N, C-alpha and C positions, 0 to 999 in steps of 0.2 A: 281867606277866599272870597269876601265879597268884592272887593277891588279886581280881583282878577276875571270874578264874573260880568262887572260894569263893563269893564273894558270889552270881552266878546263880545257882550250884548249891544255896545255901541257900535263895534266893526259891523255885526249882523246889520245891522240898519245903513248902515254904507254900502254893505253888500249889495242889501234890497234895492236900494234908492237906484245905486249903479245899473243893477240888474233891468230894473224898469225901464230907467234912461236907454239902454243899451237896446235893449228889447224892441224900443219903439225909433230910433235913431238908426243902428244897424241893420237891427233883422238878421244879424248872420247866426243862425242855429248852434254851432260849435262856442263862438263867445259865450250867447245868452247862457244855453247850457252850464258854462264855466261858473258864470259867476251867480249863478241860481244854487248851484251844488256850492260853491262857496261860501252862499249866506247859510245855508243849510247845515252846512260841519261846524260852521263858528256857531252857531245858536246851537248845536249838540254840545261842544266844548262849555260854551257859557251856561245851557243848563246843569250840564255836571258840576261846572263849580259852584251854581246856586244850591244843588242840592248838599255836595259837600259842607258848603261853609255855615250849613243848618246843623250839621251833626258834630261840627267841631266847635270848639272853645273860641271866644274873639282874640283874635294876635293883635300884637302891638300894630301892625301895619294898619287894620281895620278900625283902629279909634282914629276919629279925625284931631283927635285933642291929645293923640299921643306923643311923646318926646323919642329922641333915638335911643336915648340910655335904656326905655322901657324892652326894647329887643334884644338889650344885653345879654350875655350868658351862653351857655352850651348849647350849639345848631343842632347838632346829629353826629353818628359815628361818618367819617371817611377814612377810606384807606389809604394808609401811608404808601402804599406802593403795591403793585400788582403788576406779573410776567401776563394775564390770561386773556389781555384785552391784545396783547401782541400774537397770541396765539389764534384768537379769532381773527385777528386781520389776516393773518397768514392762511388762514383755513379759508377765509374767504376769498383771498387771493387767488389761493389753488380751483377752488369751485369756480370761481369767474375765468381760469384758465381756461378750464376742463367746457365750461358752458362755450366759450369763443372757438375752440376747436373741434367742440360738439361731441368729446370723450366723454361716454355715459360712465365708465368706469373712475375716470378722475373726477364727476360730479359727486357720483357716490362717496369717495372717499372724503372729497372736499367737506361737502354736507355731514358726514359723519364725525370729521376734525371739529367742526361747527359746533356740534350737539355737544360734544366733548367740552369744549372750550367755553362754552356759555355755561354749561352744568359746574366747570370747574370755578367759573366767577361767579356764579350765585351760592355755593355753596363754602366757599372758600375759607368764611369762617365759622362754619356751620360744624360746630367738635360732638355734638350730641352728647348724652350722659356720660358724667364722668367716671370712669372706672379705675379703683384704685387697687 
């Protein structure tokens, strides 16, 4: 994660330089505020990655002498297929229609369906203790 934190720290420096230059050249309030907030958000992400990288063991990507083969092996678990994202999208579309026409009952139904679908996606592979 050291590489990722370094990238965001470099971006933060760039955004700060842009914000300073824009402040003096344009003096326009909205753009100046947006650039300073962008720099701040980039700094937050870079700082988070820096703290996380201290807690994790070094990855092959963090080793300057690392080889591509050092990262070989199992990466993690990825779902082979799930219908829950389709349910989330349909519920979000229903909620958006409710918001577009400002029908509170459709918004409530859509929001409830979104929560159910997100719960289904999150707990899709959670089986709990085995019962024999």
